[in-house]
N, C-alpha and C positions, 0 to 999 in steps of 0.2 A: 505950730505947723501940723503936727500929728492930729490935733483936735480938729483942724479945718478939713483934713482928708476924711476923717471919720464922719463929719457932718455931711460931706458931699456924698458919701456912700449911702447915708440914710435918706438923702433927697432923690436918689435914683428911682425911676418909675419901674414897677413890675410889668413885664411883657404880657399883655392881655389879649394878644391876637388869636389865641386858641379859642376864645369865646365865640368868635364868628362861626367857624364850622360846627361848633357844639350847638349853637342856636339853630343852625340850619338842620342839623340832625333831629333836634327836638321837634322842629316844625314838620319835617317829613314824617316822623313817627306819629305826630298828632293827626296829620292828614290821613295817614294809613288807617289809624283806628277809627276815624270818622267814616271813611269809605267802607271799611269792614262792617261797622255797625249799621250803616245805611243799606248795605247789601244783605243783611241777615234775613230779609224776607223773600229774596229771589230764589229761584230753583237751583238745583245742583249744577246744571249746565252753565248757567250764568255765573255762578260762583267760581267754577273752574276756569271760565274765560277770564274773569277778573284776576284770579291767581296767576294765570299765565302772563297777563299784562304786567303785574308787579314783578314777576320773575324776570321778564325781559328788561324792565326798567333798572332793576338793581344789579343785574348780572352783565348786561351788554351795553348799558348806557343809553338805551332807546328812551326817548321822551314820550310822554303821554300823547302829545300832538302828532308824533310820528307814527302812531299805531293806526291800523285801518279802522274805519268806522264800523260800528256794531250793526251791520245790516244782514239780512238773511243770506245774501250772496257770499258773505265771509264766514258763515258758520260751517263747521266741519260736517261732512255728509257721509254716513255709513253706506256700505254697499247695498243694504236693503232699501235705503232711501233714494238711491240714484235712479233717475228716470231714463227711458230710452232716448229722450231728446238730448240729454247731457252726453250720452255716449256717442250719439250720431254727430255731434259737433266735430269729431275728429275725421269725419268722412266728407267727401265732396257733396255738392248739392244734388247731383244726379244720383249718387249712391244713396243719399238720404231719402230721396223721393221713391226710389225703387224699393228700398227695404221697408219703408213705411207702407207702401202698397202691398208688398208680400205679406207683411205681418197682419194687415187688415184681412186679407183673404184667408190666411191660415187660421186666424182667430174666429172668423166667421164659420169655417169648416168645423173647428173644435166645438163651437157652441151648438151648431146645427146637429152634430152627431153625439151630443152629451158627453164630451170628453174633457170638460173643464176641470173635473176632479182628477184627471190623469195626466193632462199635458198643459204646459205653460210656455209662453214665448217671451223673449226679451231681446231688445235691440242692443248690439254691442258695436265696438269699433271695428270688428271683423265681419259682422254680418248679422243675420237673424237667427237666434239660438232657440231651438225647441228642447225644452227640458221635460223630464218625466217626474211627476209629482209622487212622492211617497212610495211608489212601487219599488220593492227590493228585487232587482233584476238578477243578481248573482249571489251565490253562496260564497263565503270566505274562501279565497284561494282557487276559485273555479271560474273558468272563462265562458262556459256554456250558459246561455240564458235559461232561467228556470222555466219549466214547462208551462206553469200557470201564467207566464208573461209573454208567451209566444203570440197569443192573440193580440196583445197590445202592439207588438211589432208589426203585425199585419194591419192594424188600424192606422199606424203611423205611415206605413207604405202607401195606403190608400190616400192619405192626406197629401203625400208628396206627388201624386199623379195630377199635376197641374203645370201650367207654363211657368216653371220656376227658373231662376238662374242656373247655369249649366254646371255648377260645382256644389256638391253637397258633401260635407266632411262629417264623418261619424267618429267621435272621439271617445276613447275609453278611459276609465278612472278606477283607482283602487283605494282601499283604506291604507292605513300606515303600518299594518302588520307585515313584517318582512317575510319574504317568501324565497325559497331556493330549493328546487326539487328537480326531478328528471324532466319535467315538462317546461318549467319556467325558471330562468336564472334570477329574475328579479321582478319587482312590481311593474317595471317598464314593459317587460315581455307580457306579463299578465294583462296589463291595460290594453296593449295593442291587440291581443287575441280577443279580448272582449269586444273591441270595436269591430274587428273583422267578422266575428261570429254574428254580431247584431246586424251588420251590413248585409251579410249573406241572407239573413231572414227577410230583410227589406227587399232584397233583389229576387226573392221568390215570386214577387209581383212582376209579371212579365211586361206590364205597362211602364215600368221604369227602365231608364237607359243606364246600364252599368258604367258607361263612360262618364256619367255625371258624378260618380261616387269615388271617394277615397277614405282611408281609415288611418287614424293615428292614435297614439297613446300618451297620456300625461302622467302615468304612474300614480303616486300618492300626493302629488304636489299641487293639485288644485281642488282641495276639499270644499264641500258646500256645507259641511256640518262638523262638529267636534269629533275627533277620533278618540276622545276620552270615554265615550259611552258606546254601548253595543248598538243602540239605535242610530247614533251618528255615523258609526263605521258602516252600517248597512246603507245609509243614504249615499255615502261616498263611493260605494261599489256601483257604479252607474255608467251609462253612456249618454252622450248629448249629440244632437244633430245640428250642425251649423250650415245655414244657407248663405252662400257668398254672393254678393251682388254681381250681376253680369258686367257692369261697367268696370269693376275692379279686375275682372278676368281679362277684359280686352285691353287693359293698359300694358 
């Protein structure tokens, strides 16, 4: 009887169900290596996109067929690559048409008066932005426009003498160096005074209506360059002029 029981134990089958998931893992790894090898000739951007896909698959359970197609509309776009048309999509049709017309007129003025190396325009979801290229308007911690840039303010004021929407916002900005003295409690205060001082220079042009203008400050929180370098900080000490569409004002 004991011999029969021993024989039965020898005839029991070993559980081999673990081989199925093991084989699946090997298949996935093989597929991974094949795809990585095949992608070795693509550029860095494509490789990063492929890496993101695999990360999604193995961490969140997303399947390859669930991922969006690799078309230009799905690729990430940096702020430098964004176009005015993309920003205008957030506005109504009338506002888009109005801002596009304003930008064309302002660009024509800039080109006609040889100001292309000094001024640039960009359409945003708020309005048409006039930015100042390369010119360092302010010394660090100072709200008064440098004397050599006062002529530029006059040129901008001449540009604004046209049938523009009724609201023009002058916004001031700073670098990220903290400030606290008898004149300015913070970079917020400094940025506001920069916008006010620049607006006063614009309004020396008696052909402009002061009721169209307002000033505001953004402090250090909207840089256009890195604050890690002296040149970058100088670029961030700036003002910008925003022309708001008339249709948005009337709403």
